[in-house]
DSSP file (Angstrom, degrees, kcal/mol; ACC not computed):
  #  RESIDUE AA STRUCTURE BP1 BP2  ACC     N-H-->O    O-->H-N    N-H-->O    O-->H-N    TCO  KAPPA ALPHA  PHI   PSI    X-CA   Y-CA   Z-CA
    1    1 A M              0   0    0      0, 0.0     2,-0.2     0, 0.0     0, 0.0   0.000 360.0 360.0 360.0 129.8    0.0    0.0    0.0
    2    2 A S        -     0   0    0      1,-0.1     4,-0.1     2,-0.1     3,-0.0  -0.566 360.0-156.1 -85.1 146.2    1.4    3.3   -1.0
    3    3 A D  S    S+     0   0    0     -2,-0.2     2,-0.2     2,-0.1    -1,-0.1   0.396  79.6  39.4 -94.5   0.6    1.5    6.3    1.3
    4    4 A D  S    S-     0   0    0      1,-0.1    -2,-0.1     3,-0.0     3,-0.1  -0.736  94.5 -76.2-139.0-178.6    1.7    8.7   -1.6
    5    5 A H        -     0   0    0     -2,-0.2    -1,-0.1     1,-0.2     2,-0.1  -0.220  65.7 -71.2 -76.1 171.2    0.2    9.3   -5.1
    6    6 A V        -     0   0    0      1,-0.1    -1,-0.2    -4,-0.1     0, 0.0  -0.420  61.5-107.4 -61.6 137.6    1.3    7.5   -8.2
    7    7 A S     >  -     0   0    0      1,-0.1     4,-2.5    -3,-0.1     5,-0.2  -0.275  19.6-117.8 -67.6 156.0    4.8    8.6   -9.2
    8    8 A D  H  > S+     0   0    0      1,-0.2     4,-2.5     2,-0.2     5,-0.2   0.869 116.0  54.1 -60.2 -36.9    5.2   10.8  -12.2
    9    9 A A  H  > S+     0   0    0      2,-0.2     4,-2.1     1,-0.2    -1,-0.2   0.916 109.4  46.3 -65.7 -43.4    7.3    8.1  -13.9
   10   10 A D  H  > S+     0   0    0      2,-0.2     4,-2.1     1,-0.2    -2,-0.2   0.913 113.9  48.6 -65.1 -42.3    4.5    5.5  -13.4
   11   11 A Y  H  X S+     0   0    0     -4,-2.5     4,-2.9     1,-0.2    -2,-0.2   0.920 110.9  50.4 -63.2 -43.1    1.9    7.9  -14.7
   12   12 A A  H  X S+     0   0    0     -4,-2.5     4,-1.3     1,-0.2    -1,-0.2   0.878 108.4  53.0 -63.0 -38.0    4.0    8.8  -17.7
   13   13 A A  H  X S+     0   0    0     -4,-2.1     4,-0.6     2,-0.2    -1,-0.2   0.912 113.0  43.5 -64.0 -42.1    4.5    5.1  -18.5
   14   14 A A  H >X S+     0   0    0     -4,-2.1     4,-1.7     1,-0.2     3,-1.1   0.915 112.8  52.0 -68.2 -42.2    0.8    4.5  -18.4
   15   15 A A  H 3< S+     0   0    0     -4,-2.9    -1,-0.2     1,-0.3    -2,-0.2   0.718  99.5  65.8 -68.1 -20.5    0.0    7.6  -20.4
   16   16 A A  H 3< S+     0   0    0     -4,-1.3    -1,-0.3    -5,-0.2    -2,-0.2   0.762 117.3  23.9 -71.6 -24.3    2.5    6.6  -23.1
   17   17 A V  H << S+     0   0    0     -3,-1.1     2,-0.3    -4,-0.6    -2,-0.2   0.523 120.1  58.1-118.3  -9.8    0.3    3.6  -24.0
   18   18 A L  S  < S-     0   0    0     -4,-1.7    -1,-0.1    -5,-0.1     2,-0.1  -0.911  77.1-119.9-123.0 149.6   -3.1    4.7  -22.9
   19   19 A S     >  -     0   0    0     -2,-0.3     4,-2.6     1,-0.1     5,-0.2  -0.323  38.3-102.1 -74.5 168.2   -5.3    7.6  -23.8
   20   20 A A  H  > S+     0   0    0      1,-0.2     4,-2.2     2,-0.2     5,-0.2   0.891 125.3  51.6 -59.6 -39.6   -6.4   10.0  -21.0
   21   21 A D  H  > S+     0   0    0      2,-0.2     4,-2.3     1,-0.2    -1,-0.2   0.883 110.0  49.2 -64.8 -37.6   -9.9    8.4  -21.0
   22   22 A Q  H  > S+     0   0    0      2,-0.2     4,-2.5     1,-0.2    -2,-0.2   0.898 109.4  50.7 -70.0 -40.4   -8.3    4.9  -20.6
   23   23 A V  H  X S+     0   0    0     -4,-2.6     4,-2.1     1,-0.2    -2,-0.2   0.924 112.4  48.4 -61.0 -43.2   -6.0    6.1  -17.8
   24   24 A S  H  X S+     0   0    0     -4,-2.2     4,-2.4    -5,-0.2    -2,-0.2   0.907 110.1  51.4 -62.6 -42.6   -9.1    7.5  -16.1
   25   25 A A  H  X S+     0   0    0     -4,-2.3     4,-2.6     1,-0.2    -2,-0.2   0.900 109.4  50.1 -63.0 -41.5  -11.0    4.2  -16.7
   26   26 A V  H  X S+     0   0    0     -4,-2.5     4,-2.4     2,-0.2    -1,-0.2   0.910 110.6  50.1 -63.0 -42.2   -8.2    2.2  -15.1
   27   27 A A  H  X S+     0   0    0     -4,-2.1     4,-1.9     1,-0.2    -2,-0.2   0.918 112.9  45.8 -63.0 -43.6   -8.2    4.4  -12.1
   28   28 A W  H  X S+     0   0    0     -4,-2.4     4,-2.7     2,-0.2     5,-0.2   0.885 110.7  53.4 -67.4 -38.3  -11.9    4.1  -11.6
   29   29 A L  H  X S+     0   0    0     -4,-2.6     4,-2.7     1,-0.2     5,-0.2   0.927 109.5  48.1 -62.1 -44.6  -11.8    0.4  -12.1
   30   30 A A  H  X S+     0   0    0     -4,-2.4     4,-2.1     1,-0.2    -1,-0.2   0.892 112.0  50.6 -62.0 -39.4   -9.2    0.0   -9.4
   31   31 A T  H  X S+     0   0    0     -4,-1.9     4,-2.2     2,-0.2    -2,-0.2   0.924 112.6  45.1 -64.2 -45.6  -11.3    2.3   -7.1
   32   32 A V  H  X S+     0   0    0     -4,-2.7     4,-2.7     2,-0.2     5,-0.2   0.907 112.1  51.5 -67.3 -42.1  -14.4    0.2   -7.7
   33   33 A M  H  X S+     0   0    0     -4,-2.7     4,-2.5     1,-0.2    -1,-0.2   0.915 110.4  49.9 -60.2 -42.1  -12.6   -3.1   -7.2
   34   34 A N  H  X S+     0   0    0     -4,-2.1     4,-2.4    -5,-0.2    -1,-0.2   0.915 110.8  49.6 -62.1 -43.4  -11.1   -1.8   -4.0
   35   35 A A  H  X S+     0   0    0     -4,-2.2     4,-2.2     2,-0.2    -2,-0.2   0.932 111.7  47.4 -62.9 -46.3  -14.6   -0.8   -2.8
   36   36 A F  H  X S+     0   0    0     -4,-2.7     4,-2.7     1,-0.2    -1,-0.2   0.904 111.8  51.1 -62.5 -40.9  -16.2   -4.1   -3.6
   37   37 A N  H  X S+     0   0    0     -4,-2.5     4,-2.5    -5,-0.2    -1,-0.2   0.908 109.3  50.1 -63.2 -41.2  -13.3   -6.0   -1.9
   38   38 A R  H  X S+     0   0    0     -4,-2.4     4,-2.4     2,-0.2    -1,-0.2   0.896 112.1  47.6 -65.3 -39.2  -13.7   -3.9    1.2
   39   39 A V  H  X S+     0   0    0     -4,-2.2     4,-1.9     2,-0.2    -2,-0.2   0.922 112.6  49.5 -65.5 -43.4  -17.5   -4.6    1.3
   40   40 A A  H  <>S+     0   0    0     -4,-2.7     5,-2.5     2,-0.2     4,-0.4   0.905 112.8  47.3 -62.1 -41.8  -16.9   -8.3    0.8
   41   41 A I  H ><5S+     0   0    0     -4,-2.5     3,-1.1     1,-0.2    -2,-0.2   0.940 113.6  45.7 -66.5 -47.8  -14.3   -8.5    3.5
   42   42 A T  H 3<5S+     0   0    0     -4,-2.4    -1,-0.2     1,-0.3    -2,-0.2   0.784 115.4  47.1 -70.2 -25.3  -16.3   -6.6    6.1
   43   43 A S  T 3<5S-     0   0    0     -4,-1.9    -1,-0.3    -5,-0.2    -2,-0.2   0.430 109.2-125.2 -92.0   0.9  -19.5   -8.6    5.3
   44   44 A R  T < 5 -     0   0    0     -3,-1.1    -3,-0.2    -4,-0.4     2,-0.2   0.837  41.3-178.2  57.8  37.2  -17.4  -11.9    5.4
   45   45 A Y      < -     0   0    0     -5,-2.5     2,-0.4    -6,-0.2    -1,-0.2  -0.455  13.6-147.4 -65.0 132.1  -18.6  -12.9    2.0
   46   46 A T        -     0   0    0     -2,-0.2     2,-0.5     0, 0.0    -1,-0.0  -0.856   6.1-133.6-106.1 142.2  -17.2  -16.2    0.9
   47   47 A V        -     0   0    0     -2,-0.4     2,-0.1     1,-0.0     3,-0.1  -0.810  23.5-127.2 -94.4 127.5  -16.3  -17.1   -2.7
   48   48 A A        -     0   0    0     -2,-0.5     2,-0.1     1,-0.1    -1,-0.0  -0.437  25.5-108.3 -73.1 145.1  -17.6  -20.5   -3.8
   49   49 A D              0   0    0      1,-0.1    -1,-0.1    -2,-0.1     0, 0.0  -0.466 360.0 360.0 -68.7 143.9  -15.2  -22.9   -5.4
   50   50 A S              0   0    0     -2,-0.1    -1,-0.1    -3,-0.1    -2,-0.0   0.432 360.0 360.0-107.4 360.0  -15.6  -23.3   -9.1
């Protein structure tokens, strides 16, 4: 877990291959995944074996 923002070098690497909209979409996807994981953990949701 980082204590700071994404480094300029990491952002530049992502921006070199993704459009601004795509970088934004990746950031939102990570945010939503984190939120769902936190809800699952606090509700003690179990994942069924497949």
